[in-house]
C-alpha positions as CSV (number, residue, x, y, z in Angstrom):
1,M,0.0,0.0,0.0
2,C,2.7,2.5,1.0
3,S,6.1,2.5,2.5
4,R,6.6,2.4,6.3
5,P,5.2,5.7,7.7
6,T,7.4,8.1,9.7
7,F,6.3,10.9,12.0
8,F,6.2,13.3,9.0
9,H,5.0,10.9,6.4
10,I,1.7,9.1,7.2
11,C,0.1,6.7,4.8
12,K,-3.2,8.0,3.7
13,V,-5.9,5.3,3.9
14,F,-9.6,5.8,3.5
15,H,-11.5,3.2,5.6
16,N,-14.8,2.6,3.7
17,T,-17.2,0.9,6.0
18,N,-19.6,0.1,3.1
19,S,-22.6,1.0,5.3
20,R,-25.6,2.6,3.6
21,Y,-24.6,5.8,5.3
22,S,-21.0,6.0,3.9
23,K,-21.3,5.7,0.1
24,T,-18.4,7.0,-1.8
25,T,-19.4,8.6,-5.1
26,P,-17.3,8.0,-8.2
27,A,-16.3,11.7,-8.1
28,S,-15.1,11.4,-4.5
29,K,-13.2,8.2,-5.3
30,S,-11.5,9.9,-8.2
31,W,-10.5,12.9,-6.1
32,L,-9.2,10.6,-3.3
33,Q,-7.2,8.6,-5.8
34,S,-5.7,11.8,-7.3
35,K,-4.5,12.6,-3.7
36,Q,-2.9,9.1,-3.5
37,V,-5.3,7.9,-0.9
38,H,-5.6,4.2,-0.7
39,F,-8.9,2.4,0.0
40,L,-9.5,-0.1,2.7
41,D,-12.8,-1.7,2.0
42,W,-14.7,-3.2,4.9
43,P,-17.4,-5.9,4.7
44,V,-21.0,-4.6,5.2
45,C,-22.2,-5.1,8.8
46,S,-18.8,-6.1,10.0
47,P,-17.9,-6.0,13.7
48,D,-16.3,-2.9,14.9
49,L,-12.6,-3.9,15.5
50,K,-11.1,-0.4,15.6
51,P,-9.4,0.4,19.0
52,I,-9.0,4.0,17.8
53,E,-12.8,4.4,18.2
54,D,-12.4,3.7,21.9
55,L,-9.6,6.2,22.1
56,W,-11.6,8.9,20.4
57,G,-14.4,8.3,22.9
58,M,-11.9,8.7,25.8
59,L,-10.5,11.9,24.3
60,A,-14.0,13.3,23.9
61,R,-15.0,12.5,27.5
62,R,-11.7,14.1,28.7
63,V,-12.1,17.3,26.5
64,Y,-15.8,17.8,27.2
65,G,-15.8,16.5,30.9
66,N,-18.1,18.5,33.2
67,S,-19.9,19.8,30.1
68,T,-17.0,22.1,29.3
69,Q,-17.6,24.6,26.5
70,Y,-14.8,26.4,24.7
71,A,-14.7,30.1,23.7
72,N,-13.1,29.5,20.3
73,V,-11.6,26.9,18.0
74,Q,-8.1,27.5,19.3
75,A,-9.1,26.8,22.9
76,L,-10.7,23.6,21.8
77,K,-7.6,22.6,19.8
78,D,-5.4,23.4,22.8
79,A,-7.6,21.3,25.1
80,M,-7.6,18.4,22.6
81,A,-3.8,18.4,22.3
82,R,-3.4,18.7,26.1
83,E,-5.8,15.8,26.8
84,W,-4.4,13.6,24.0
85,N,-0.9,14.0,25.5
86,A,-2.3,13.2,28.9
87,I,-3.7,9.7,27.9
88,P,-1.2,7.2,29.4
89,R,0.7,5.0,26.9
90,S,-0.4,2.1,29.0
91,T,-4.1,2.8,28.1
92,I,-3.2,2.8,24.4
93,K,-1.3,-0.5,24.8
94,K,-4.3,-2.1,26.6
95,L,-6.6,-1.1,23.7
96,V,-4.2,-2.6,21.2
97,A,-3.7,-5.8,23.4
98,S,-7.5,-6.2,23.6
99,M,-7.7,-6.8,19.9
100,L,-6.7,-10.4,20.2
101,N,-9.7,-11.2,22.4
102,Q,-12.0,-9.2,20.2
103,I,-10.9,-11.1,17.1
104,F,-11.4,-14.4,18.9
105,D,-14.9,-13.3,19.9
106,V,-15.7,-12.4,16.3
107,I,-14.5,-15.7,15.0
108,S,-16.3,-17.7,17.7
109,R,-19.5,-15.8,16.9
110,Q,-19.0,-16.3,13.2
111,G,-18.8,-12.6,12.5
112,Q,-22.0,-11.7,14.5
113,T,-22.2,-8.9,17.1
114,T,-20.0,-9.2,20.1
115,K,-19.9,-7.5,23.5
116,H,-17.1,-5.2,22.4
């Protein structure tokens, strides 16, 4: 797909969930391809096996804890960066490590919904 990413070079991948809500038009696909974005197709109704979604949820709860409102976009960006950097590496490692159990659950349930 692309060479090993570095801090300043990140592989651009579009994760297409193939749900009825995330249709990619031919014009959109053409534009993404012109920007050298690779497509990662996903089976319809597939289990959610993306630990980043859990991490986004954690970040949102930290940023908006106690119903915090921000005066401007820069204040929100600053809060997001501060809270992102405050998430312990051990938390991220646990999310990644949980993938093995999640995959086994999906296999044992033959692709059906799991508790994750």
